[in-house]
C-alpha positions in Angstrom: 28.5 -244.4 -40.4 28.0 -245.6 -44.0 28.8 -249.1 -45.2 31.2 -247.8 -47.9 33.0 -245.3 -45.6 32.7 -242.7 -48.4 31.6 -239.2 -47.5 31.0 -236.0 -49.4 33.8 -233.4 -49.5 34.3 -230.0 -51.0 37.6 -228.5 -52.2 38.4 -225.3 -50.3 40.1 -223.6 -53.2 37.8 -224.4 -56.2 34.6 -225.5 -54.4 34.5 -228.8 -56.3 32.3 -231.4 -54.6 33.4 -235.1 -54.6 33.2 -238.3 -52.6 36.2 -239.8 -50.8 37.2 -242.1 -48.0 36.8 -240.9 -44.4 40.5 -241.4 -43.8 43.2 -241.3 -46.4 44.8 -244.7 -47.0 48.2 -243.3 -46.1 46.9 -242.4 -42.6 44.7 -245.5 -42.0 47.1 -247.0 -39.5 47.2 -244.0 -37.2 44.7 -243.3 -34.4 41.7 -241.4 -35.5 38.1 -240.8 -34.3 35.9 -243.7 -35.4 32.9 -241.3 -35.8 34.3 -238.2 -37.5 37.7 -239.5 -38.6 39.5 -236.5 -37.0 43.2 -236.9 -36.0 43.3 -234.1 -33.5 42.8 -236.3 -30.4 43.3 -235.8 -26.7 44.8 -238.6 -24.6 42.6 -239.4 -21.6 42.5 -242.0 -18.8 41.3 -245.4 -19.7 38.6 -245.2 -17.0 36.9 -242.4 -19.0 36.7 -244.2 -22.4 33.2 -245.3 -23.2 34.2 -248.1 -25.6 31.6 -250.7 -24.5 32.8 -254.1 -25.9 35.7 -255.6 -23.9 36.6 -252.3 -22.2 38.3 -254.1 -19.4 40.4 -256.2 -21.8 41.5 -253.1 -23.7 42.6 -251.4 -20.5 44.6 -254.6 -19.4 46.3 -254.8 -22.8 47.3 -251.1 -22.6 45.3 -249.7 -25.4 45.4 -245.9 -25.4 42.2 -244.0 -24.6 41.4 -240.9 -26.6 38.8 -238.1 -26.8 37.9 -236.3 -30.0 37.3 -232.6 -29.2 35.2 -232.2 -32.3 32.5 -234.8 -31.7 33.3 -235.6 -28.0 33.6 -239.3 -28.7 35.7 -241.3 -26.2 37.3 -244.5 -27.3 40.2 -246.9 -27.1 42.7 -247.4 -30.0 45.6 -249.8 -30.5 46.8 -247.7 -33.5 49.8 -245.4 -33.5 49.2 -241.9 -32.2 50.2 -239.2 -34.7 49.3 -235.7 -33.7 48.1 -233.9 -36.8 47.4 -230.2 -36.4 44.7 -228.4 -38.3 45.4 -225.2 -40.3 44.0 -223.1 -37.4 46.3 -224.9 -34.9 49.3 -224.4 -37.1 48.6 -220.6 -37.3 48.3 -220.4 -33.6 51.5 -222.2 -33.1 53.3 -220.0 -35.6 54.5 -222.9 -37.7 52.9 -222.0 -41.0 55.0 -222.2 -44.2 
């Protein structure tokens, strides 16, 4: 994880390369993976989360436990859960525009 939270990106349509934040500012207050910044999370039992510091306190306070299917990170988050589907998931669900 970098200090500036900037990472390289590439535009899918024009192949332009640029640097941007891991998470867009408009989505910063929604639950996302702390390692890869993915929003496609699975809710799991609090017993399975590996968040080391104050794990017991987070369970008592009712923080939600999540697992990121991409990087397999397990963590607690007190942020709002907003399920965001990827392009592939939308095509499978048949909700493309």
